[in-house]
RODO-2510 file (C-alpha; in nm, 4 decimals, decimal comma):
residues 301
     n   res          X          Y          Z
     1     m    -3,9814     2,2895    -1,4719
     2     s    -3,6664     2,0903    -1,4095
     3     t    -3,5456     1,8078    -1,6283
     4     v    -3,4305     1,4695    -1,5053
     5     i    -3,0663     1,5410    -1,5834
     6     e    -3,0840     1,8729    -1,3998
     7     l    -3,2198     1,6976    -1,0922
     8     i    -2,9439     1,4368    -1,1142
     9     e    -2,6723     1,6994    -1,1461
    10     h    -2,8142     1,9015    -0,8588
    11     g    -2,8473     1,5899    -0,6449
    12     a    -2,4902     1,4875    -0,7225
    13     a    -2,3679     1,8308    -0,6170
    14     r    -2,5592     1,8060    -0,2887
    15     l    -2,4239     1,4561    -0,2155
    16     a    -2,0678     1,5631    -0,2922
    17     e    -2,1012     1,8779    -0,0840
    18     a    -2,2350     1,6757     0,2102
    19     g    -1,9473     1,4278     0,1919
    20     v    -2,1569     1,1116     0,1899
    21     a    -1,9756     0,7809     0,1386
    22     f    -2,0385     0,5472    -0,1527
    23     g    -1,9680     0,1803    -0,2167
    24     h    -2,3107     0,0189    -0,1807
    25     g    -2,3855    -0,0153    -0,5492
    26     t    -2,2368     0,3105    -0,6753
    27     a    -1,8902     0,4614    -0,6586
    28     n    -1,9551     0,8326    -0,7043
    29     a    -2,2030     1,1132    -0,6415
    30     f    -2,3408     1,1268    -0,9956
    31     d    -2,4277     0,7570    -1,0115
    32     e    -2,5796     0,7686    -0,6636
    33     a    -2,7909     1,0713    -0,7534
    34     a    -2,9021     0,9063    -1,0777
    35     w    -3,0137     0,5969    -0,8855
    36     l    -3,2162     0,8004    -0,6364
    37     v    -3,3688     1,0385    -0,8926
    38     l    -3,4707     0,7704    -1,1411
    39     w    -3,6074     0,5471    -0,8662
    40     r    -3,8116     0,8274    -0,7114
    41     l    -3,9555     0,9190    -1,0530
    42     r    -4,0268     0,5516    -1,1314
    43     l    -3,8070     0,5598    -1,4392
    44     p    -3,5771     0,2775    -1,5603
    45     i    -3,2510     0,3106    -1,3704
    46     d    -3,0392     0,1638    -1,6493
    47     d    -3,1110     0,4236    -1,9173
    48     i    -3,0267     0,7760    -1,8079
    49     d    -2,9959     0,8998    -2,1668
    50     a    -3,3553     0,8100    -2,2503
    51     a    -3,4853     0,9999    -1,9473
    52     a    -3,2383     1,2880    -1,9318
    53     d    -3,4482     1,5539    -2,1047
    54     k    -3,7849     1,4615    -1,9553
    55     s    -3,9571     1,7441    -1,7721
    56     v    -4,0327     1,6930    -1,4037
    57     s    -4,3190     1,8667    -1,2281
    58     p    -4,2433     2,0823    -0,9256
    59     a    -4,4222     1,8319    -0,6996
    60     d    -4,2129     1,5405    -0,8273
    61     a    -3,8961     1,7486    -0,8113
    62     a    -3,9740     1,8224    -0,4475
    63     q    -4,0049     1,4487    -0,3776
    64     v    -3,6668     1,3934    -0,5417
    65     g    -3,5123     1,6686    -0,3340
    66     a    -3,6561     1,5207    -0,0157
    67     l    -3,5070     1,1811    -0,0963
    68     i    -3,1638     1,3307    -0,1614
    69     e    -3,1825     1,5172     0,1687
    70     e    -3,2896     1,1974     0,3473
    71     r    -2,9835     1,0223     0,2057
    72     i    -2,7658     1,3011     0,3439
    73     a    -2,9355     1,3309     0,6827
    74     t    -2,9574     0,9591     0,7644
    75     r    -2,6315     0,8472     0,5980
    76     k    -2,8133     0,5251     0,5114
    77     p    -2,7017     0,3489     0,1924
    78     a    -2,9310     0,4331    -0,0979
    79     a    -3,0376     0,0689    -0,1175
    80     y    -3,1969     0,0967     0,2259
    81     l    -3,3993     0,3952     0,1068
    82     t    -3,5124     0,2333    -0,2178
    83     k    -3,5385    -0,1182    -0,0685
    84     e    -3,3689    -0,2542    -0,3787
    85     a    -3,0203    -0,3354    -0,5033
    86     w    -2,8834    -0,5023    -0,8138
    87     l    -2,6135    -0,7596    -0,8769
    88     q    -2,5259    -0,8434    -1,2370
    89     g    -2,8464    -0,6749    -1,3488
    90     v    -3,0639    -0,8881    -1,1215
    91     p    -3,2838    -0,6957    -0,8732
    92     f    -3,2941    -0,7874    -0,5052
    93     y    -3,4994    -0,6622    -0,2149
    94     v    -3,2925    -0,5367     0,0794
    95     d    -3,3488    -0,3556     0,4058
    96     e    -3,1601    -0,2913     0,7297
    97     r    -3,1911    -0,6564     0,8372
    98     a    -2,9235    -0,7604     0,5868
    99     i    -2,6046    -0,6187     0,4417
   100     v    -2,6408    -0,4411     0,1063
   101     p    -2,5417    -0,6998    -0,1589
   102     r    -2,2228    -0,6090    -0,3461
   103     s    -2,0137    -0,9263    -0,3533
   104     f    -1,7590    -0,9629    -0,6321
   105     i    -1,8410    -1,3336    -0,6307
   106     a    -2,1469    -1,2357    -0,8342
   107     e    -1,9165    -1,1348    -1,1199
   108     l    -1,7406    -1,4707    -1,1116
   109     i    -2,0692    -1,6590    -1,1266
   110     a    -2,1927    -1,4471    -1,4162
   111     d    -1,8769    -1,4547    -1,6293
   112     g    -1,7996    -1,8232    -1,5794
   113     s    -1,4651    -1,7641    -1,4091
   114     i    -1,5178    -2,0537    -1,1672
   115     d    -1,6687    -2,2934    -1,4202
   116     y    -1,3300    -2,4599    -1,4761
   117     w    -1,3585    -2,6159    -1,1298
   118     l    -1,7189    -2,7249    -1,1786
   119     g    -1,8699    -3,0057    -1,3817
   120     e    -2,1198    -3,2902    -1,3833
   121     h    -2,0261    -3,3567    -1,0224
   122     t    -2,1485    -3,0120    -0,9186
   123     r    -2,4922    -3,0799    -0,7755
   124     r    -2,4959    -2,9225    -0,4300
   125     v    -2,4095    -2,5556    -0,3704
   126     l    -2,3872    -2,3698    -0,0399
   127     d    -2,4022    -1,9922    -0,0059
   128     l    -2,2648    -1,9348     0,3439
   129     c    -2,3274    -1,5951     0,5068
   130     t    -2,6019    -1,5493     0,2503
   131     g    -2,7358    -1,2181     0,3836
   132     n    -3,0231    -1,1202     0,1551
   133     g    -2,9759    -1,4381    -0,0493
   134     s    -2,8395    -1,2725    -0,3620
   135     l    -2,5510    -1,5117    -0,4318
   136     a    -2,7743    -1,8130    -0,3684
   137     v    -3,0283    -1,6779    -0,6161
   138     l    -2,7613    -1,5997    -0,8770
   139     a    -2,6110    -1,9482    -0,8394
   140     a    -2,9512    -2,1107    -0,8803
   141     l    -3,0281    -1,8993    -1,1875
   142     t    -2,6872    -1,9646    -1,3432
   143     y    -2,6689    -2,3381    -1,2700
   144     p    -3,0230    -2,4700    -1,3258
   145     e    -2,9303    -2,8293    -1,2401
   146     v    -2,8047    -2,7589    -0,8869
   147     a    -2,9751    -2,7403    -0,5494
   148     v    -2,8677    -2,4490    -0,3319
   149     d    -2,8587    -2,4120     0,0446
   150     a    -2,8327    -2,0554     0,1770
   151     a    -2,7117    -2,0270     0,5371
   152     d    -2,6762    -1,7369     0,7767
   153     l    -2,6484    -1,6867     1,1514
   154     s    -2,9004    -1,4015     1,1363
   155     a    -3,2659    -1,5041     1,1360
   156     e    -3,3530    -1,1491     1,0287
   157     a    -3,1243    -1,1681     0,7256
   158     l    -3,2863    -1,4981     0,6302
   159     e    -3,6261    -1,3252     0,6353
   160     v    -3,4936    -1,0907     0,3681
   161     a    -3,3399    -1,3816     0,1761
   162     a    -3,6795    -1,5558     0,1755
   163     i    -3,8307    -1,2537     0,0002
   164     n    -3,5708    -1,2777    -0,2756
   165     v    -3,5914    -1,6531    -0,3182
   166     t    -3,9668    -1,6258    -0,3661
   167     r    -3,9342    -1,3175    -0,5861
   168     h    -3,7221    -1,5146    -0,8302
   169     g    -3,9370    -1,8278    -0,8194
   170     l    -3,6732    -2,0451    -0,6538
   171     d    -3,8476    -2,1793    -0,3430
   172     a    -3,8195    -2,5346    -0,4762
   173     r    -3,4434    -2,5119    -0,5338
   174     v    -3,3063    -2,2800    -0,2630
   175     t    -3,3277    -2,3878     0,1013
   176     l    -3,2654    -2,1333     0,3775
   177     i    -3,0807    -2,2523     0,6892
   178     e    -3,0118    -2,0678     1,0136
   179     s    -2,6589    -2,1729     1,1015
   180     d    -2,3595    -2,0496     1,2997
   181     g    -2,0986    -2,0972     1,0308
   182     l    -2,1207    -2,4575     0,9155
   183     a    -2,2466    -2,5915     1,2490
   184     q    -2,6094    -2,6455     1,1458
   185     v    -2,5478    -2,7111     0,7758
   186     p    -2,6720    -3,0649     0,7029
   187     d    -2,5010    -3,1664     0,3812
   188     r    -2,1800    -3,2017     0,1839
   189     y    -2,1312    -2,9639    -0,1050
   190     d    -1,9545    -2,9423    -0,4390
   191     l    -1,9325    -2,5636    -0,4399
   192     v    -1,9252    -2,3328    -0,1388
   193     l    -1,9645    -1,9586    -0,1872
   194     c    -1,8854    -1,7341     0,1073
   195     n    -1,8731    -1,3576     0,1530
   196     p    -1,8097    -1,3578     0,5292
   197     p    -1,7508    -1,0872     0,7893
   198     y    -1,3865    -0,9972     0,7228
   199     v    -1,3315    -0,6329     0,8197
   200     n    -1,0470    -0,6014     1,0709
   201     s    -1,0984    -0,4157     1,3980
   202     a    -0,8958    -0,1086     1,3032
   203     s    -1,0936    -0,0667     0,9814
   204     m    -1,4239    -0,1243     1,1625
   205     a    -1,3419     0,1683     1,3904
   206     t    -1,3066     0,4059     1,0959
   207     l    -1,5947     0,2920     0,8735
   208     p    -1,8160     0,5688     0,7339
   209     a    -2,1694     0,5965     0,8711
   210     e    -2,3130     0,4253     0,5630
   211     y    -2,1313     0,1042     0,6542
   212     r    -2,2169     0,1349     1,0226
   213     a    -2,5832     0,1409     0,9163
   214     e    -2,5414    -0,2232     0,8131
   215     p    -2,5540    -0,5167     1,0570
   216     e    -2,2162    -0,5306     1,2329
   217     l    -2,2490    -0,9091     1,2421
   218     a    -2,2064    -0,9128     0,8643
   219     l    -1,8898    -0,7006     0,8676
   220     a    -1,6706    -0,7434     1,1750
   221     g    -1,4083    -1,0162     1,1436
   222     g    -1,2004    -0,9658     1,4590
   223     s    -0,8600    -0,8096     1,5091
   224     d    -0,7226    -0,9211     1,1711
   225     g    -1,0557    -0,9892     0,9994
   226     m    -0,9907    -1,3611     0,9844
   227     d    -1,1863    -1,4973     1,2836
   228     f    -1,4709    -1,6422     1,0765
   229     v    -1,2343    -1,7632     0,8051
   230     r    -1,0278    -1,9640     1,0549
   231     r    -1,3387    -2,1462     1,1724
   232     l    -1,4547    -2,1955     0,8171
   233     f    -1,1289    -2,3504     0,7003
   234     a    -1,1210    -2,5845     0,9986
   235     d    -1,4793    -2,7008     0,9474
   236     a    -1,5139    -2,6912     0,5685
   237     p    -1,3436    -3,0179     0,4636
   238     a    -1,6081    -3,2207     0,6478
   239     r    -1,8769    -3,0372     0,4505
   240     m    -1,7103    -3,0657     0,1086
   241     n    -1,7194    -3,3522    -0,1390
   242     d    -1,3879    -3,4716    -0,2808
   243     q    -1,3858    -3,2435    -0,5888
   244     a    -1,5387    -2,9474    -0,4082
   245     v    -1,4078    -2,5925    -0,4118
   246     l    -1,4703    -2,2966    -0,1836
   247     v    -1,4905    -1,9442    -0,3283
   248     l    -1,4174    -1,6853    -0,0597
   249     e    -1,4289    -1,3070    -0,0638
   250     i    -1,1889    -1,1280     0,1717
   251     g    -1,2083    -0,7698     0,0445
   252     n    -0,9010    -0,5622     0,1200
   253     e    -0,7647    -0,8104     0,3738
   254     r    -0,5215    -1,0085     0,1551
   255     d    -0,2214    -0,9193     0,3700
   256     f    -0,3980    -1,0397     0,6835
   257     f    -0,5196    -1,3497     0,4990
   258     e    -0,1719    -1,4475     0,3833
   259     a    -0,0299    -1,3821     0,7298
   260     a    -0,2956    -1,6081     0,8820
   261     f    -0,2619    -1,8868     0,6229
   262     p     0,0941    -1,8706     0,4865
   263     r     0,1005    -2,2386     0,3887
   264     l    -0,2377    -2,2577     0,2168
   265     e    -0,2440    -2,3023    -0,1605
   266     v    -0,5149    -2,0829    -0,3146
   267     v    -0,6078    -1,9392    -0,6548
   268     w    -0,6694    -1,5654    -0,6647
   269     l    -0,9536    -1,4798    -0,9013
   270     e    -0,9710    -1,1613    -1,1069
   271     t    -1,2681    -0,9300    -1,0569
   272     s    -1,3398    -0,5687    -1,1477
   273     a    -1,1637    -0,4756    -0,8217
   274     g    -0,8431    -0,6606    -0,9090
   275     e    -0,6917    -0,9981    -0,8201
   276     d    -0,6806    -0,9745    -0,4414
   277     q    -1,0454    -0,9650    -0,3343
   278     v    -1,1672    -1,3200    -0,4009
   279     l    -0,9892    -1,6545    -0,3824
   280     l    -1,0658    -2,0170    -0,4577
   281     v    -0,9431    -2,3076    -0,2485
   282     t    -0,9961    -2,6798    -0,3003
   283     k    -1,0920    -2,9363    -0,0407
   284     a    -0,7558    -3,1010    -0,1021
   285     a    -0,5718    -2,7788    -0,0162
   286     l    -0,7727    -2,7324     0,3032
   287     a    -0,7047    -3,0922     0,4025
   288     a    -0,3336    -3,0386     0,3374
   289     l    -0,3421    -2,7286     0,5551
   290     a    -0,4977    -2,9267     0,8374
   291     a    -0,2353    -3,1984     0,7991
   292     q     0,0442    -2,9398     0,8184
   293     g    -0,1025    -2,7855     1,1302
   294     a    -0,3044    -2,4704     1,0633
   295     p    -0,2640    -2,1540     1,2712
   296     c    -0,4742    -2,1521     1,5851
   297     a    -0,7706    -1,9213     1,6423
   298     s    -0,5520    -1,6400     1,7738
   299     g    -0,3630    -1,6329     1,4446
   300     t    -0,0317    -1,7536     1,5875
   301     p     0,1264    -2,0665     1,4362
***
């Protein structure tokens, strides 16, 4: 019989040999194999050491091997195979209707990094481009006094978000809204969270298959990745209360962001990926940008 750790090590070797891409909850072959093996064997995924020496029957080992081979053959992110992903230790349902949740904004909610800009006035929160609803759920769990709206253009993604809102018992506090950007959002907010489509066209063309398995709508941000962000910055002040802040993830697009908004005052927030992935901007700064004359939709001043 094989042991759990032997199956993980063998699976990691197969994933590495096949050249699969990571980044949807794991960063390397060993962690990805551990996720798939432990999930298939119905073992806790957060305690490899406790399970490492457990014996695995040939039948169960065959099921593990089949799952590893499915990951290789389909190039789907592991989360789409397990139908589950985690952010800050909180489990979320996910399938191909929504992007796999991995926003660094989750870290900032959990560690209190944005709390300086919040206070008694923080009553209404918007998670824009909510996808599977993970940031909306985390915000509602972290700030029990707030009401959260979760908006997305994709009706299919909102179906997935509804599963997660109900799963975490938040139907009374999280409202799902189908909206093209802020167009159908009905309220003013004190905190806006947004992990938008921001991948530039050149990067989109070279994405590994695992990323192309996700909805393109959730990834593609135009030639410089800033198409959605331009619209957002133009529309956001009318949807923000006076002390409101917007927390925006832009991934590896800081250079494009600063080229598009050279006169905008922002605060870059530190995450596990560094200080150039997520920024915070106040309503006052966005209003000042508008008064100065923001770049037009093409990105030219």
